[in-house]
N, C-alpha and C positions, 0 to 999 in steps of 0.2 A: 130725566123725566121727558115725556113727549112734549115737544114744542110746536106752536102754530107756525104753519109754513107760509102764510100769507105775509109779504115782505113789505117793509117801509123803506123809503129811499135812503141809500147809505149817505152819511155825512162825512165819511173819512176823505181825506185829501189823497186821492189815489195817486197824483202825480208825484208824490214824495217818495213812492217806492222806487228802490234801485233796481238794477238788472238782476241782482242776486239777492236771495232771501236768507237772512240770518236764522239759524235754527239751533236747537239745544246741542250743546258740546258733548253731553253725557249720554249719547246713545239714542237712536230712534226707536229701537224695538226692544222689547224685554219680554221673553216667555215667561208666562205665569200659568199657575193652576188656580181655578176658582176657589176662593176661601183661603188661598195662601197668602202669606205676608209679602209685600213688595219691598224691594230695595228703595231706599230713599231717593227721591226724584231731584233733578236738577232745576234750576230756575226756567220759569215759563218763557219760551222764546228768548233765551239767553245764550251766551257763549259766543264763539267765533267761527263756527264751521259754516261754509257757504255751499249752496246748492247751485250747481250749473243750471242755466236756463232750459236747455234741450240737449240731451245727450242719449242718443238710442243705444249707445254701448252699454250703458248702465241698466238698461231694460231688457237686455238679452237674458232668456231664462238661465238659471243655474241648474246643474245636474243634468239628467238625461233629457233628450229633446221631447220626450212624451210628457214632460212636467208642465201641465197647463195651468200655471199659477194665476195668470191674468193680472189686472190692475183695478185699482179703486179710484173713482173720480169723487172729488169733494170740494167744498167751499169753506172759506174762512169769512168771518163777519165785517171784513174790511174791503169787500168788493174784489177779491181775488179767488181764483180757482186752481186746483191742483189735480194731478193724478200721481199715483204712487203704486209701483209693483208689489203685489201681495206676498212679500217675502221678508222674513226678518232681516233687519239691517238695511232695508231699502230706504232711500231718501225721496222726498216728494219732488215732483217737477213742476214748476211754476208755469201753468198754462198761460196765466194772464200776461206774463212777461213775454212769452213766446208769441202771443197774439198780438203785442205791440208792433211786431215786425210785418204784421199783416194789416192792421188798421189802428189808428189812433183811438183813444177813448179808455174806457174802464167800465165800472159798474158790473163786473162780471159775477154771476151767481148761478147756482143750480146747474153745474155742468153734469151732463150724463153722457154715457157711452152706448153705443150700439153692442150687441152681445159679441160680434166678432172683433170689436175694437177698431174697425175701419172709419168710424165716423163718430163725431162728438156734436152734441146739441146743448145749447146753453141759452140763458138770457144775458143780453149784454146791451150796452149803449155804444157799441162799435158798429161798423159796416155800412152805416146809412145815416143821413142827416136827421131823419125822422125818429131815430132811436136816441138821440141825446137828450138826456132828461127824462126819458121814459124807455126803459129797456125793451128790447125786441128779441123775438126768436131768431137765433142764428145756427148755421150748420157749419161745421169745421171739419176738414180731413183729418183722420186720426194721425197722419204724420206731420200735421200742422203746415202743411204746403199751401193751403188755401182756405178761405173762409168767406161767407156770404150772409147777409141778412135774408131771411126767407121772405120773398115777396109773392103773394098771392094775389092775382089781378092787378099787380104793379104796387100793391100796398103793403107796408110792414105789418107784422103781427105782433101784438103786444100780449103775451101769455100771462097767466096769473099764477103760475107755479111751474114745476119742474116739467120739461119735456122729455119724450122718450123717442129714440131713432132707431129705425130698422137696419138690419145688416146691409142692405144695398143702398142705404141713405136716400131712398126715394119716399119714405114714408116718415112722417113725424106726428106724434100725438101730444097734444098740450091742453091744458086748462085754460078756460077764458070765460068772460062774463057776457058773451054775445048771443047766449041761447035762451031757452024758455025757462031755465032754472037760475037760480042764484049764481051757480058756477058749473059749466058743462065741460065736457071733454070733446075735442075736435080732432080731426084727422086731415092732414094736407099732404098730397101726393105730387110727386114730381114726374111728369110725362114728357120725354124728349127734351129734357133740360128746363122745362117750364112748370112752375108750381101751379096746381089746379086750385080752384075756390075750396076753402075748408068745408068738410063734411061733418055734421053734428053727429056725435056717437051716442049720446045719452038721451035721446028723445024719450025712449020708453021707460026710463027711471023714475021711481017715485020719490027719489031723494032730491034735496035741494043742492047739495054741493058734492062736487066730484073732483079728485085731486090725485096727484102722485101716480101718474100711468107708468106701467111696466109692461113692455111688449114681450110676446112670446118669441122664441128664436125664429120661427118662420114668418113672424109679422102678421099672423092671421088674427090674434086675439090680444086683448089688452086688459090687464088687471087695474085696479084703482082703489083708493079710499072713496067711500061714499057715505053720506050722512044728511041727516035733516037739519043739522047745524054746521056752522063753519069750522067749529073745533069743540071737542075732539071729534075724530072720525069714528062712527058707530058701526061701520059695516066695511066689508070688502066685496066689491062687485066685478064683473067681467063682462065684456062685449067683444063681438067681432069687430074687426077694423073696417068693416063696411057699414057699421051701424046697426046690424041686426043681432038677435040672439042675447039681449041684455038679461043678466040674471044676478041675484045676490048669491055671492058664494058663501058668506058666513055674515051673520048679524050678532050684535052683542049678546043677544039672548040665547045664541047657539054655543054657550059656554060648556066645557066638559063638567060632567056630574060633580057636585060638591062645590062648585064655584059659583060666584055671583052671576046673574043673568043681565047684568048691566056693566059696561065697561068701554074699552076704546080698542079698535083694531085700525092698524096703520102700516103704510109702506110696505105693500105686498111685492112679492117677486116670484117668478118661476123658477124651479130647479129643472135640471135635464130630464128627470124622470116624470115630469109633470106635475109633481107636488107643488104646493104653494107655501112659501115662507113668509111670515108677517110678524109685526110686534103686536103683542096682545096684552092688554091691560085688564085683567079680571082680579082685581086686588093686588096687582104687582106687575110691573112692566118686563116682560120675558119675550124671548124669541120662540114662535111656535111654528109647527109644520102641519100643513093639512095633507094627508096622503092622497093619492089619486083614488077615487071612487068611494072616499070615506067622508062622513059628516061631522066627526069629531076631531079637533085638532090635538096634537100631542106636543108637549114641551120639548124643546130640543136639549136644553140643559137648565135645570131649575136652579142651579147654583149661581148663574150669572143673572143677578137681579139688576133692575134698572138698566135693561139692555134694550137698545132701540134701533129703529130704521135699517132692517137688514136688506142686503142684496146678495145674491148668489153668484160665485165665481165660476169660471169654466171647469174647474176641476171639482165642484161640488161644495167647497168650503164656503162658510158664510162669513161675510163681513158686516159689522154692525158698530153702533156707538155705544160704549159702556161707560156708565158713570161710577160704577162701584168698585173700582180697582181698590183692594186693600192698601191703605197708605197713601192712595192717590188724592189729588185735589178736588175730585167730583167733576172733572171736565168730560166732555163728549169725546172720549179717546176712541180712536179706530181700534177694533178687536177683530181678530180672525179666529174661527174655530173650524174643526172638521164638520162634515155634515151630520154626524151623530152627537156633536157637541164636545167632543174631546179635544185635546191639544190646542187649547186657546192660548193666544199670546196678544198682547198689546202692540200693535205696529208703530204708533206714534205716541210716545210717552209725553205727557204734559202739554199737548196741543188740543186746544179746545175747538173742536170741528164745529161749524156752523150746522145746526140740526134742521137743515131744508132739504135733505135728500142725498143719499149715496148712490153712485152708479158703479156697477161691476161689468167688466168686458175683458176680452183677450187681448194680450199685447199685440199691437200691429207688427211690431218687429219679429215677434214669434211667428206669426202667420207667414210673413215673407221670407224668413230665413229658415225656420225649422219645420214648417208643416209639410213641405215635400218629404223630409226625412221620416216624419211620423207617419204619413200615407204609407210610404214604402215598408215601414214596419208593421202595418195594419193596426195602428193605434188611432182610433177615432176621436177628434177632439170634440 
C-alpha cells in the first residue's frame, strides 16, 4: 500500500550495527511471473550470508558492455541505506556502513542517485554538528570517496523528504517547509564549489504539499507529488528547475475511462523517451505510464497489483515495491520488470524495504570502465 513519506525520528540503536549486514541465506532474487506461485521463502533477514561493505568488483555489469542495468537505492526502517545492482542474484551494498568511513553518525534515509550514478543525495545526521538529532541534506560521491553536508549561506538544510540530485552534482531539489505553502520544493545550486541560496520552485502552485522530486536527465525539469493534503498525493506536477513553468501533469480526476475520478498519484519518474511513470491508485495501486503528448495514462502491467513507488533504470526497466508476491509475506519487495511490464522478478526476497522512495541510476563503475567501449560501439547509454 502507499505509505506516508513524512518521517518520524528513528529510535533504533544504530551503533549496534556491525560492518557487515546479515541477509537471507536462501537467495536474494527469484524470477517470477505475475500471478504464478512462488517458492517458499526463507526467514526474514535470517541466515549466515554476509555482504561486503563496498566492493566495486561485484557491481561490474554482467554480459555485454552495452548492458545498462544500473542500480537501485533504497532505505530500511532502521536508519540504514543501500544500493543494489539491478540484476538477479545481486546483493545489496550497505552505504551507511561505507559512510562510517567518511563521517560518524547515522540516521540515514531517503538515499537517491543522480541518473548517471556519479552522485548520491540523502538525509543524514552525519557531516555536520547541526545535523545531529535533526537530519540534514548531504551529497556523497558515487564512488563513496567523499561526502558533505550541503551548506547554503553557511547553514545546513533540513529537508522534509527525499532529495533529487543532477548528473553534475551541482543541483539538488528537495522538499521543505520554509516556503509559502505547507511544504514546497526548493533547488540549491553549487557555483565554483559554493552552494547558493535555495530557490523556491513551487511559487505558482495551487497545491499545499509538494514532495518526491524526480529530475530529468538534463536537470532542466523536475516532477513531484502535489496535493491539497499531506497524504495521499492527489496529483503529479512538473516545474522547470529555475522555478518557472509550473504545471499539473495529472490530477486524480484525470483517470482513464471507466475508473473512479478520485484516487492517489505518487512517486513519478521520467523514462528516457520522456514518458512519465508513476504509482496510481484508481481503485488499486498499479504502475502507470503517461506517454509523451498524451493525456490518458496506460497501465504497465495490471497483473502486478499493490505495486508502488516506481523509478526507471537506465535501460528502461522499471523498479518498484511490490507487496502481492504470491506466497510472499506482504513486504515491500523490490521488483524489476521490463518497460512493457514483462519479465518481472523480485530482486530481494523477504526484505521489507522502507517505502519512503526508491532511486534509480547508472553504475558508476560501469561508466568509468565500460562507457568508452560502449561509445566505440555506437551504443548510446
